[in-house]
KEKE-575909 format. One line per field, with one value per atom (N, C-alpha, C): atom name; z negated, y, x. Coordinates in steps of 0.2 Angstrom, whole numbers. Atoms other than C-alpha are relative to their C-alpha. Layout:
BEGIN
name <- CA|...
w <- Z|...
v <- Y|...
u <- X|...
END
This chain:
BEGIN
name <- N|CA|C|N|CA|C|N|CA|C|N|CA|C|N|CA|C|N|CA|C|N|CA|C|N|CA|C|N|CA|C|N|CA|C|N|CA|C|N|CA|C|N|CA|C|N|CA|C|N|CA|C|N|CA|C|N|CA|C|N|CA|C|N|CA|C|N|CA|C|N|CA|C|N|CA|C|N|CA|C|N|CA|C|N|CA|C|N|CA|C|N|CA|C|N|CA|C|N|CA|C|N|CA|C|N|CA|C|N|CA|C|N|CA|C|N|CA|C|N|CA|C|N|CA|C|N|CA|C|N|CA|C|N|CA|C|N|CA|C|N|CA|C|N|CA|C|N|CA|C|N|CA|C|N|CA|C|N|CA|C|N|CA|C|N|CA|C|N|CA|C|N|CA|C|N|CA|C|N|CA|C|N|CA|C|N|CA|C|N|CA|C|N|CA|C|N|CA|C|N|CA|C|N|CA|C|N|CA|C|N|CA|C|N|CA|C|N|CA|C|N|CA|C|N|CA|C|N|CA|C|N|CA|C|N|CA|C|N|CA|C|N|CA|C|N|CA|C|N|CA|C|N|CA|C|N|CA|C|N|CA|C|N|CA|C|N|CA|C|N|CA|C|N|CA|C|N|CA|C|N|CA|C|N|CA|C|N|CA|C|N|CA|C|N|CA|C|N|CA|C|N|CA|C|N|CA|C|N|CA|C|N|CA|C|N|CA|C|N|CA|C|N|CA|C|N|CA|C|N|CA|C|N|CA|C|N|CA|C|N|CA|C|N|CA|C|N|CA|C|N|CA|C|N|CA|C|N|CA|C|N|CA|C|N|CA|C|N|CA|C|N|CA|C|N|CA|C|N|CA|C|N|CA|C|N|CA|C|N|CA|C|N|CA|C|N|CA|C|N|CA|C|N|CA|C|N|CA|C|N|CA|C|N|CA|C|N|CA|C|N|CA|C|N|CA|C|N|CA|C|N|CA|C|N|CA|C|N|CA|C|N|CA|C|N|CA|C|N|CA|C|N|CA|C|N|CA|C|N|CA|C|N|CA|C|N|CA|C|N|CA|C|N|CA|C|N|CA|C|N|CA|C|N|CA|C|N|CA|C|N|CA|C|N|CA|C|N|CA|C|N|CA|C|N|CA|C|N|CA|C|N|CA|C|N|CA|C|N|CA|C|N|CA|C|N|CA|C|N|CA|C|N|CA|C|N|CA|C|N|CA|C|N|CA|C|N|CA|C|N|CA|C|N|CA|C|N|CA|C|N|CA|C|N|CA|C|N|CA|C|N|CA|C|N|CA|C|N|CA|C|N|CA|C|N|CA|C|N|CA|C|N|CA|C|N|CA|C|N|CA|C|N|CA|C|N|CA|C|N|CA|C|N|CA|C|N|CA|C|N|CA|C|N|CA|C|N|CA|C|N|CA|C|N|CA|C|N|CA|C|N|CA|C|N|CA|C|N|CA|C|N|CA|C|N|CA|C|N|CA|C|N|CA|C|N|CA|C|N|CA|C|N|CA|C|N|CA|C|N|CA|C|N|CA|C|N|CA|C|N|CA|C|N|CA|C|N|CA|C|N|CA|C|N|CA|C|N|CA|C|N|CA|C|N|CA|C|N|CA|C|N|CA|C|N|CA|C|N|CA|C|N|CA|C|N|CA|C|N|CA|C|N|CA|C|N|CA|C|N|CA|C|N|CA|C|N|CA|C|N|CA|C|N|CA|C|N|CA|C|N|CA|C|N|CA|C|N|CA|C|N|CA|C|N|CA|C|N|CA|C|N|CA|C|N|CA|C|N|CA|C|N|CA|C|N|CA|C|N|CA|C|N|CA|C|N|CA|C|N|CA|C|N|CA|C|N|CA|C|N|CA|C|N|CA|C|N|CA|C|N|CA|C|N|CA|C|N|CA|C|N|CA|C|N|CA|C|N|CA|C|N|CA|C|N|CA|C|N|CA|C|N|CA|C|N|CA|C|N|CA|C|N|CA|C|N|CA|C|N|CA|C|N|CA|C|N|CA|C|N|CA|C|N|CA|C|N|CA|C|N|CA|C|N|CA|C|N|CA|C|N|CA|C|N|CA|C|N|CA|C|N|CA|C|N|CA|C|N|CA|C|N|CA|C|N|CA|C|N|CA|C|N|CA|C|N|CA|C|N|CA|C|N|CA|C|N|CA|C|N|CA|C|N|CA|C|N|CA|C|N|CA|C|N|CA|C|N|CA|C|N|CA|C|N|CA|C|N|CA|C|N|CA|C|N|CA|C|N|CA|C|N|CA|C|N|CA|C|N|CA|C|N|CA|C|N|CA|C|N|CA|C|N|CA|C|N|CA|C|N|CA|C|N|CA|C|N|CA|C|N|CA|C|N|CA|C|N|CA|C|N|CA|C|N|CA|C|N|CA|C|N|CA|C|N|CA|C|N|CA|C|N|CA|C|N|CA|C|N|CA|C|N|CA|C|N|CA|C|N|CA|C|N|CA|C|N|CA|C|N|CA|C|N|CA|C|N|CA|C|N|CA|C|N|CA|C
w <- -1|-48|-6|6|-59|0|1|-67|-4|5|-75|-3|4|-88|1|-1|-83|-3|4|-94|5|-4|-87|6|-5|-74|-2|2|-83|4|-3|-75|7|-7|-58|2|-3|-47|2|-3|-43|8|-7|-25|1|-1|-19|8|-7|-2|3|-3|9|6|-5|21|5|-6|33|6|-6|47|1|-1|43|3|-4|56|3|-3|62|7|-7|81|2|-2|81|-1|2|74|6|-6|90|-2|2|80|3|-3|88|-5|4|82|-3|2|80|-7|7|66|-5|6|56|-2|2|57|-2|2|54|-4|4|49|-6|6|37|-6|5|28|-4|3|26|-4|3|21|-7|7|6|-4|4|1|-3|2|1|-5|5|-9|-7|7|-23|-2|2|-23|-3|2|-25|-6|6|-40|2|-1|-31|-2|3|-40|3|-3|-31|7|-7|-15|2|-2|-7|7|-6|6|-1|0|10|5|-4|17|8|-7|33|4|-4|37|4|-4|52|-1|1|48|-5|5|33|1|-1|41|-4|4|31|-7|6|15|0|-1|22|0|-1|27|-6|6|11|-5|4|1|1|-2|11|-1|1|10|-7|7|-9|-3|2|-11|-7|7|-29|-4|3|-34|0|-1|-30|-6|7|-48|-5|4|-54|1|-2|-46|0|-1|-44|7|-7|-28|-1|0|-25|7|-6|-12|-1|0|-8|4|-3|-4|4|-5|11|-2|4|3|5|-4|17|-4|4|8|-6|6|-9|-5|6|-19|-3|4|-32|3|-3|-23|5|-6|-8|-3|3|-19|-2|2|-27|6|-6|-10|4|-3|-3|-4|4|-18|1|-1|-16|7|-6|2|0|1|-2|-5|4|-16|3|-4|-5|5|-5|8|-3|4|-5|-3|4|-13|-7|7|-30|-3|4|-43|-3|3|-50|4|-4|-40|-5|6|-52|1|0|-45|6|-5|-35|0|-1|-27|5|-5|-19|6|-5|-2|1|-1|0|-3|3|-8|5|-4|-1|0|0|4|-2|1|1|-7|6|-13|-5|5|-29|-4|4|-41|-5|5|-53|3|-3|-41|2|-2|-36|-6|5|-52|-5|4|-62|3|-3|-50|-2|2|-53|-8|7|-72|-2|1|-71|2|-2|-61|-5|5|-74|-6|6|-89|1|-1|-81|2|-1|-77|8|-7|-58|3|-2|-57|-7|6|-69|-2|1|-67|6|-6|-56|2|-3|-44|5|-6|-31|4|-5|-16|4|-3|-8|-4|4|-22|-3|3|-28|-8|7|-46|-4|3|-50|1|-1|-42|-3|3|-50|-7|7|-67|0|-1|-61|0|0|-57|-7|7|-75|-4|4|-82|2|-3|-71|-2|2|-75|-7|8|-94|-3|2|-95|5|-4|-87|7|-6|-68|1|2|-69|6|-5|-52|6|-6|-37|6|-6|-20|4|-4|-10|5|-5|5|-4|5|-4|3|-2|2|0|-1|5|5|-5|20|-1|2|11|-8|7|-6|-4|4|-11|-7|7|-25|-6|5|-34|-5|4|-40|-4|5|-48|-1|1|-46|-5|4|-54|-7|7|-69|-3|3|-72|-2|2|-71|-6|6|-83|-6|6|-95|-3|2|-95|1|0|-93|6|-6|-76|5|-6|-59|6|-7|-43|5|-4|-29|7|-6|-14|6|-7|3|5|-5|19|-3|3|8|4|-5|23|6|-5|33|7|-6|46|4|-3|49|1|-1|50|-5|5|34|1|-1|41|5|-4|52|7|-6|68|6|-5|78|1|-2|87|5|-5|99|7|-6|113|-1|2|104|-4|4|98|0|1|92|4|-4|101|-5|4|95|-4|4|81|-3|2|76|5|-5|92|-1|1|87|-6|7|70|2|-2|72|-3|3|61|5|-5|77|6|-5|87|0|-1|93|-6|5|81|-7|6|66|-1|0|71|-1|1|71|-7|7|54|-5|5|46|0|0|51|-6|6|35|-5|4|25|1|-2|35|-1|1|34|-7|7|15|-2|1|15|2|-2|25|-4|4|14|-7|6|-2|1|-2|7|0|-1|11|-7|7|-7|-4|4|-13|5|-5|2|1|-1|6|7|-6|20|-2|2|21|-2|3|19|-7|6|4|-5|4|-4|-1|0|1|-5|5|-9|-7|7|-24|-3|3|-25|-2|2|-26|-7|6|-40|-5|5|-49|-3|3|-53|-5|5|-68|3|-1|-66|8|-7|-47|3|-3|-37|8|-7|-18|3|-3|-6|8|-7|10|4|-4|24|2|-3|32|6|-7|50|0|0|45|-7|7|30|-1|1|33|-3|2|31|-7|6|16|-5|4|8|-1|0|12|-4|4|4|-7|7|-12|-3|3|-14|-2|2|-16|-8|7|-34|-4|3|-38|0|-1|-33|-5|5|-47|2|-3|-40|-6|6|-51|0|1|-58|5|-5|-46|7|-6|-31|0|0|-36|0|0|-39|7|-7|-22|5|-4|-13|-1|2|-22|4|-3|-16|7|-8|2|2|-2|2|-1|1|-5|6|-5|9|7|-7|23|1|-1|30|7|-7|45|2|-4|58|0|-1|61|6|-6|73|6|-6|85|3|-3|86|3|-3|89|7|-6|103|5|-4|111|2|-2|110|5|-4|119|7|-6|133|3|-2|135|3|-3|137|6|-6|149|6|-6|161|1|-1|159|-2|2|151|-6
v <- -7|-69|4|-5|-54|4|-3|-45|6|-6|-28|0|-1|-26|7|-7|-11|0|-1|-5|0|1|-10|-5|5|-22|-6|6|-35|-1|1|-43|2|-2|-35|-3|2|-44|5|-5|-34|0|0|-40|-1|1|-38|-1|1|-40|6|-5|-25|-3|3|-29|5|-5|-14|-4|3|-26|-5|4|-37|3|-3|-33|7|-7|-17|-2|2|-18|4|-4|-5|-4|5|-19|-5|4|-29|-8|7|-46|-4|4|-50|-3|3|-58|-6|7|-75|1|-1|-67|1|-1|-61|-6|6|-77|-6|6|-89|2|-1|-82|4|-4|-69|-4|4|-82|-4|4|-93|4|-4|-79|2|-1|-74|-6|6|-92|-2|1|-94|5|-5|-78|-2|3|-85|-5|6|-101|3|-3|-90|5|-4|-80|7|-7|-64|2|-2|-55|7|-6|-38|0|0|-36|6|-7|-19|1|-1|-14|7|-6|1|0|-1|6|1|-2|13|-5|5|-2|-4|4|-10|2|-2|0|-5|4|-11|-8|7|-27|-3|2|-28|-3|1|-28|-7|6|-41|-7|6|-53|-2|1|-51|-4|3|-55|-7|7|-70|-5|4|-76|-2|2|-75|-4|5|-84|1|0|-89|4|-4|-81|7|-7|-64|4|-3|-61|-1|2|-67|4|-4|-55|8|-7|-36|2|-2|-31|8|-7|-13|3|-3|-3|8|-7|15|4|-5|29|5|-6|40|6|-6|57|5|-4|64|1|-1|73|-4|4|65|2|-2|71|-6|6|60|-5|5|52|-4|4|48|-4|5|41|-6|6|29|-4|4|24|-3|3|21|-5|6|11|-6|6|0|-3|3|-3|-4|4|-8|-6|6|-19|-6|5|-28|-3|3|-31|-5|4|-38|-6|6|-49|1|-1|-40|4|-5|-32|5|-4|-24|0|-1|-17|2|-1|-19|7|-7|-3|3|-4|10|6|-5|23|6|-5|40|0|2|37|5|-5|54|6|-6|71|4|-4|81|7|-7|99|5|-5|107|-1|2|98|-2|2|97|-6|6|82|1|-1|91|-2|2|87|-7|7|70|-5|5|62|-1|2|63|-6|6|50|-6|6|39|-1|1|42|-4|4|36|-7|7|20|-3|3|17|-2|1|19|-5|5|8|-7|7|-6|-1|1|-4|0|1|-2|-1|1|-7|5|-5|7|5|-5|23|1|-2|26|5|-5|39|-2|2|38|7|-6|51|6|-5|62|3|-3|74|-1|0|73|5|-5|89|-2|2|83|-6|6|66|2|-3|76|3|-3|86|-5|5|71|-4|3|64|5|-5|80|0|0|79|-7|6|61|-1|0|63|-6|6|47|-2|0|41|-3|3|38|-4|4|23|-1|2|22|6|-4|32|-4|4|23|5|-5|32|-4|3|29|0|0|23|-6|5|13|3|-3|15|5|-5|25|6|-6|36|0|1|38|6|-6|54|-1|2|46|-1|0|43|6|-5|60|3|-3|63|-6|5|49|-6|6|35|3|-3|46|1|-1|51|-7|6|33|-4|3|27|4|-4|41|-1|1|39|-7|7|20|-1|1|21|-4|4|13|3|-3|18|-6|5|7|2|-2|7|-3|2|6|1|0|3|-1|0|-3|-3|2|-10|5|-5|6|-3|4|-4|-4|5|-16|3|-3|-3|-4|3|-11|-7|7|-28|-1|0|-23|-2|2|-29|5|-5|-13|4|-4|-3|5|-5|11|-4|4|-2|-6|5|-13|3|-4|-3|-4|4|-10|3|-2|-10|1|-1|-6|6|-6|5|3|-2|6|4|-4|14|7|-8|31|2|-2|31|3|-4|44|-3|4|33|-4|4|23|4|-4|37|-1|1|37|3|-3|49|-3|3|41|-7|6|24|0|-1|31|2|-2|39|-5|5|24|-6|5|13|-2|1|15|-4|4|10|-7|7|-5|-4|4|-10|-2|2|-10|-5|5|-19|-7|6|-33|-3|2|-34|-2|2|-35|-6|6|-48|-6|6|-59|-2|2|-59|-3|4|-65|-5|5|-77|2|-3|-66|4|-4|-55|7|-7|-36|2|-2|-35|-2|2|-45|4|-5|-34|6|-6|-19|0|1|-26|0|1|-31|7|-7|-13|4|-4|-6|-3|3|-18|0|-2|-15|6|-7|2|-1|0|5|1|-1|3|1|0|1|-7|6|-13|2|-1|-15|-4|3|-20|-1|1|-26|-4|4|-33|-6|6|-50|-2|2|-56|-7|7|-74|-3|3|-86|0|0|-87|7|-7|-68|1|-1|-68|-4|4|-82|4|-3|-72|7|-6|-56|-2|2|-65|-2|3|-73|6|-6|-55|1|0|-56|-4|4|-69|3|-3|-58|5|-5|-49|4|-4|-35|2|-3|-30|7|-7|-13|4|-4|-7|-1|0|-14|4|-5|-5|7|-7|11|2|-1|9|1|0|6|7|-6|21|6|-5|32|0|0|26|3|-2|29|8|-7|47|3|-3|50|0|0|45|6|-6|61|-1|0|57|7|-6|70|0|0|76|-3|3|69|4|-4|84|-1|2|80|-6|6|62|0|-1|67|2|-3|77|-5|5|62|-5|5|51|3|-3|64|0|0|65|-7|6|47|-2|2|45|4|-3|58|1|1|54|6|-6|71|-2
u <- 3|25|1|-1|28|-7|6|13|1|1|9|-7|7|-5|-2|3|-16|-7|6|-30|-6|6|-47|1|-1|-39|3|-4|-29|6|-6|-14|0|-1|-9|6|-6|3|4|-4|18|1|1|16|-7|7|-1|-1|1|-9|-5|4|-15|-3|4|-29|-3|2|-30|-1|0|-27|-6|6|-42|-6|6|-55|2|-2|-45|3|-3|-42|6|-6|-28|6|-6|-16|1|0|-20|0|0|-22|-6|6|-39|-5|5|-55|2|-2|-47|4|-4|-35|-5|5|-50|-3|4|-59|4|-4|-44|6|-6|-27|-2|1|-34|-3|3|-44|6|-6|-28|4|-4|-18|-3|3|-30|0|0|-31|7|-7|-12|2|-2|-10|-3|2|-21|4|-4|-11|7|-6|5|-1|1|-2|-2|1|-6|-8|6|-20|-3|2|-21|-1|2|-30|-3|2|-32|-3|4|-45|-3|3|-56|-6|6|-73|2|-2|-64|4|-4|-54|-4|4|-62|-7|7|-78|-3|3|-81|1|-2|-75|5|-5|-60|-3|3|-70|-4|4|-82|4|-4|-68|3|-3|-59|-5|5|-74|-2|2|-79|6|-6|-61|2|-1|-59|-6|5|-76|-1|2|-80|6|-5|-63|0|0|-68|-1|1|-73|6|-6|-56|6|-5|-45|-1|0|-41|-1|1|-50|0|-1|-46|-3|3|-57|1|-1|-57|-6|5|-70|3|-3|-66|-4|3|-70|-3|4|-82|-6|6|-96|0|0|-91|-4|4|-106|-3|2|-113|-5|5|-128|3|-3|-117|5|-5|-103|-3|4|-115|-2|2|-122|6|-6|-105|3|-3|-99|-5|5|-115|1|-2|-110|6|-6|-93|-1|2|-99|-4|4|-111|4|-5|-98|5|-5|-86|-3|3|-99|1|-1|-96|-6|4|-107|4|-4|-92|7|-6|-77|6|-5|-62|4|-4|-52|-3|4|-62|4|-5|-50|-3|1|-52|5|-5|-44|5|-5|-36|-3|3|-38|-5|5|-53|3|-2|-46|-4|5|-62|-4|3|-71|4|-4|-63|-2|1|-61|-5|5|-73|-7|7|-87|0|0|-81|0|-1|-76|-6|5|-92|-4|3|-99|4|-5|-84|-1|0|-86|-7|7|-105|1|-1|-100|4|-5|-86|-5|4|-99|-5|5|-112|3|-3|-99|0|-1|-100|7|-8|-81|4|-4|-67|4|-5|-55|-1|0|-53|7|-7|-38|-1|-1|-33|5|-5|-23|2|-3|-11|-1|1|-13|7|-6|1|0|0|6|-5|4|-3|-8|7|-19|-2|2|-18|-2|2|-18|-6|6|-32|-6|5|-42|-1|0|-38|-5|4|-46|-7|7|-61|-4|3|-64|-1|1|-62|3|-3|-52|5|-5|-36|-2|-1|-35|6|-5|-25|5|-5|-17|0|0|-11|3|-3|-8|3|-4|5|5|-5|16|7|-6|32|4|-5|47|7|-7|66|0|-1|62|-5|4|49|0|-2|57|-3|2|48|-3|3|38|5|-5|54|0|-1|55|-5|6|38|-5|6|25|3|-3|36|1|-1|41|-7|6|23|-3|3|17|3|-3|30|-1|2|27|-7|7|8|-3|2|8|-6|5|-1|3|-2|2|1|-1|10|-1|1|3|4|-4|16|-3|3|7|6|-6|18|6|-6|31|6|-5|41|0|0|38|-2|3|28|5|-4|42|7|-7|57|5|-5|65|1|-1|64|7|-6|79|0|0|73|0|1|70|6|-5|83|-2|2|83|-1|2|83|-5|5|70|-5|5|55|-7|6|38|-5|6|22|-6|6|4|0|1|0|7|-6|18|4|-4|24|-1|1|17|3|-3|26|7|-6|40|6|-6|51|4|-4|55|2|-3|61|8|-7|79|4|-4|86|-1|1|78|2|-3|83|8|-7|101|1|-1|99|-1|2|92|5|-5|106|4|-4|117|-4|4|102|-2|1|98|6|-6|116|1|-1|116|-5|6|99|3|-2|107|6|-5|122|-2|3|112|-4|4|100|5|-5|115|2|-2|121|-6|5|104|-4|2|101|-8|7|85|0|1|79|0|1|80|-6|6|62|-2|1|62|4|-3|75|-3|4|65|-5|5|51|2|-3|62|2|-2|69|-6|6|51|-2|3|45|6|-5|62|-1|2|55|-5|6|44|-6|7|26|-2|2|26|-2|1|18|-1|0|18|-6|6|4|2|-1|12|-6|5|1|3|-3|4|-4|3|1|-1|0|3|1|-1|4|8|-7|23|3|-2|25|-3|2|14|5|-4|25|7|-7|41|-1|1|33|0|1|28|6|-6|45|5|-4|52|0|1|45|5|-5|58|8|-7|73|2|-2|82|6|-6|93|4|-4|108|-1|1|108|4|-4|122|-3|3|112|-6|6|96|2|-2|106|3|-3|115|-6|6|98|-3|3|91|4|-4|105|0|0|104|-7|7|85|0|0|88|4|-4|101|-3|3|90|-5|4|82|-3|3|70|-1|2|67|-8|7|50|-3|3|37|1|-1|40|7|-7|59|0|0|55|-3|4|43|5|-5|57|5|-4|68|-3|3|56|-1|1|53|7|-7|72|2|-1|73|-3|4|59|2|-2|66|7|-7|84|4|-4|89|5
END
């Protein structure tokens, strides 16, 4: 496993584990997954050297935090558990109350990385961050992060906190390469961290889906899986398969290797099974050549998905034979 040193957090594994699916019914894994597979996945992650585990209070309405804390057991104090505050009425007394709820569910007295789940469009960070600063000063959290913030708002959060906001968790993959242009540069320059969520674009970058074979469940509403987008992404998937073959790897593993080949970037893919977790973790051992990294970057920039509206039109045309 590869690691990055982050102030306030210690060594952070370049491949982490996202746990949205723990206890969340929209993924369709069922209660047996939460009670069995999820625990096995977390324990195997620790054996493989994974230290970053991401959750949030809204994942399964707290069930994800509870399942993760129980699965980590006595090791919960030895890893980087990252949770998130959903910023509804994020005023200081409520921030502290919500932090306490997350800490209780996780079984922690100190949450290593506490993040604002998304920017509040009405309440500025000058209102939100003082509560985080107090938790930081008191030792209730180890570091402050944000999620889905623009670089400008990330800098504003810095100013409001009065100390570095160490991370920004953003949607980032070969299929969503926007953070390349600003977030990565800022993180490298300021010695921060970009945490890439949905690093496999909900399975698109595994190369299994086509216009004739679409995913079910929560992925089915993702506009990336519309007919036009599946056509547009084909050159990128072809290149992924070519690079994967050269490394005796899978397209998904190469997608993760590309991300962590970038400076100050870590990825938090989810896992539906121990085998998938092991496959994800193995991506940390893949060293892409500079020309491969550059070619994948160029292909990612060239992929321009159409909007959700356009893909809805695609589906209506298919359904009614137009």
